[in-house]
C-alpha positions, 0 to 999 in steps of 0.5 A: 298578182296579175290575172292569167290569160289561161288556166293556172296550174299551181301547187302549194309550197310556192303559193304559200310563200306568195300568199303570205306576203304578196296576194292582195287582189282577191277579185283577180284571184276569183276571176282566175279560179273561175276560169280555171279548168277543174283538172288544172286547178291544183289548189290543195289544203296547204294552199287553202290554208295560206290563202285563208290566212292571207285573205283574212276577213275577205276570204269568206266573201270572195275566195271561199265561194270561188273555190266552191264554184271551181272545185266542187266536191274537191273542196269538201275533201280539202275542208276535211283535210284542213281540219286534220291539218295538212303539210305544204307541198310544192308550187310552180306556174305551168304553161297550159292551153289558152282560153279566150279571155281578156286577162293579163299575162301571169308573172314569173314567181321569183323567190330569194332564200335569204337571211337579212344580215347575211353578206351573201344575201346582201350581195345577191339582193344588190345584184337583183336590184338591177334585175328588178329594174328591167323585169319588175312587170314580169316577176312576182318577187318574194323573200323567204328566210332561213333559220331554225324553229326553236320554241325555247327562243323567247322573242321570235321562236326562231334561231337566226344564224346572225343573232336575234337582230337578224330575226328582227331584220327578217321581221321588218322585211316580211312585214314590209313585203306583206303590207307595201307594194313591191317597189316600196318594200324592195326599196326598203330592203335596199335601204336596210342593206345600204346601212350595212348588215350590222345595222339591219334589225335595229329599230332606228335603222328600220324606222329611218329606212321606212321614212327614207323610202316613203313607207308609212310605218304607222298607218300602212300596217307595217308598224303594227306587224313589226312593232311600232317601236321597230323592235321586230317583236310584234305578234304578227311579224313573229308569226310571219317569221316562223311561217317563212322559216317553216316554208323555207325548210319545206322548200329545201333551201339551206344556203343564203342566198338561193335564187329560185325562178318559177320553182327551180333553184337556178343559182346560189351565192355562198361565199361565191356563186355556185350551181349557176348553170345559167349564169349569175350576172343580172343579164343572166337572171333577166334572160332566164326570167324572160324565158320562163315568162315566155313559156308561161304565157305562150299562146 
């Protein structure tokens, strides 16, 4: 995630989505938070939870001191609430007053609410492949998965609309998102889709697409996350799926595929394109992203 040229206002829910899969540069986040205005910084408890979960061991050396430096007493109340366990909120990236600094522009958060075996999701991701080709350097792309939390489901703790193999496919994609660069995991998703949706979630499909796209299944962390055997049933991947489904529900996403650009639902494909006021072609999505990018990074 790139470092902003100005203070960044964020709210929790989208940060939760991004944090669990995309944020890797903690030094960049440290610089971002240190230059944020206290009144602008909207990191609340769920965001801290997401960041700490994603940061792992690096959180103590980089993230925690930064939050303490930036938000002062606000952190104390956040820690107290963290103990009680708070729910997630909402997040978008907002334009704000510029400050003098040499940081790069902030990217536009783009989230696709999907199910890996859903024909609407496959079509939507195919359309978005052309979008990514044009504006990859301006977006922070992530996927969030639709399902139902179900404690009685033995393998995933989630019921997926298209069966357990869809749950496994979701895990494959979430683990790739977490451990691979954007272009690599996006190519992996496109490869899975190309095999046909009824092949998604099968171990051989995941392993073959990892090989095809240059994704190091055994050593990158993806395999340990999803299961070295490609089952999609490893502990970390299952946890990522449960978290993703919970976040999707919090975001109010019910249809696959739902396109969200900078926190705003802009289009749905559910049998056909719906609720697409700004259009539904690659050109339309590119235009909307460019507009949001300009707003966020206005001088």
